C-alpha positions in Angstrom: -42.3 -28.1 -7.5 -42.1 -26.4 -4.1 -39.2 -28.7 -3.1 -37.3 -27.7 -6.3 -37.9 -24.0 -5.6 -36.8 -24.5 -2.0 -33.7 -26.3 -3.1 -32.8 -23.5 -5.5 -33.4 -20.9 -2.8 -31.1 -22.8 -0.4 -28.5 -23.1 -3.1 -28.6 -19.3 -3.8 -28.4 -18.5 -0.1 -25.4 -20.8 0.3 -23.7 -19.0 -2.6 -24.4 -15.6 -1.2 -23.2 -16.7 2.2 -19.9 -18.1 0.9 -19.4 -15.0 -1.3 -19.9 -12.8 1.8 -17.5 -14.9 3.8 -14.9 -14.7 1.1 -15.2 -10.9 1.0 -14.8 -10.7 4.8 -11.7 -13.0 4.6 -10.2 -10.8 1.9 -10.8 -7.7 3.9 -9.2 -9.2 7.0 -6.2 -10.3 4.9 -5.9 -6.7 3.5 -6.1 -5.3 7.0 -3.4 -7.7 8.2 -1.2 -6.7 5.2 -1.7 -3.0 6.0 -0.8 -3.6 9.7 2.4 -5.5 8.7 3.3 -2.8 6.3 3.0 -0.2 9.1 5.1 -2.4 11.5 7.8 -2.8 8.8 7.7 0.8 7.8 11.1 2.6 7.6 9.5 6.0 7.7 11.8 7.3 10.4 14.9 6.4 8.4 13.4 8.0 5.3 12.5 11.2 7.2 16.0 11.4 8.7 17.6 11.0 5.3 15.2 13.7 3.8 16.1 16.1 6.6 19.8 15.5 6.1 19.5 16.1 2.3 17.5 19.3 2.9 20.0 20.6 5.4 22.8 19.9 3.0 21.0 21.7 0.2 20.4 24.7 2.5 24.1 24.8 3.4 25.1 24.6 -0.3 22.8 27.4 -1.3 23.6 29.5 1.7 20.1 29.4 3.3 17.8 29.4 0.4 15.8 26.5 -1.1 14.4 26.7 -4.6 10.9 25.2 -4.7 
């Protein structure tokens, strides 16, 4: 009886450990994806394009921007 309970306890601990390991692995994958996204970010190009569009709009409306 004690051996059976001990075996079940070990099995439960093994499942919990593997579940925690999978969560840690998923988190590290998500962090790596976020880092890659930041490295491949074209934010500077987007900002330059946005500024150019805003300057064009100001020039067309003679200094006023409707919000």
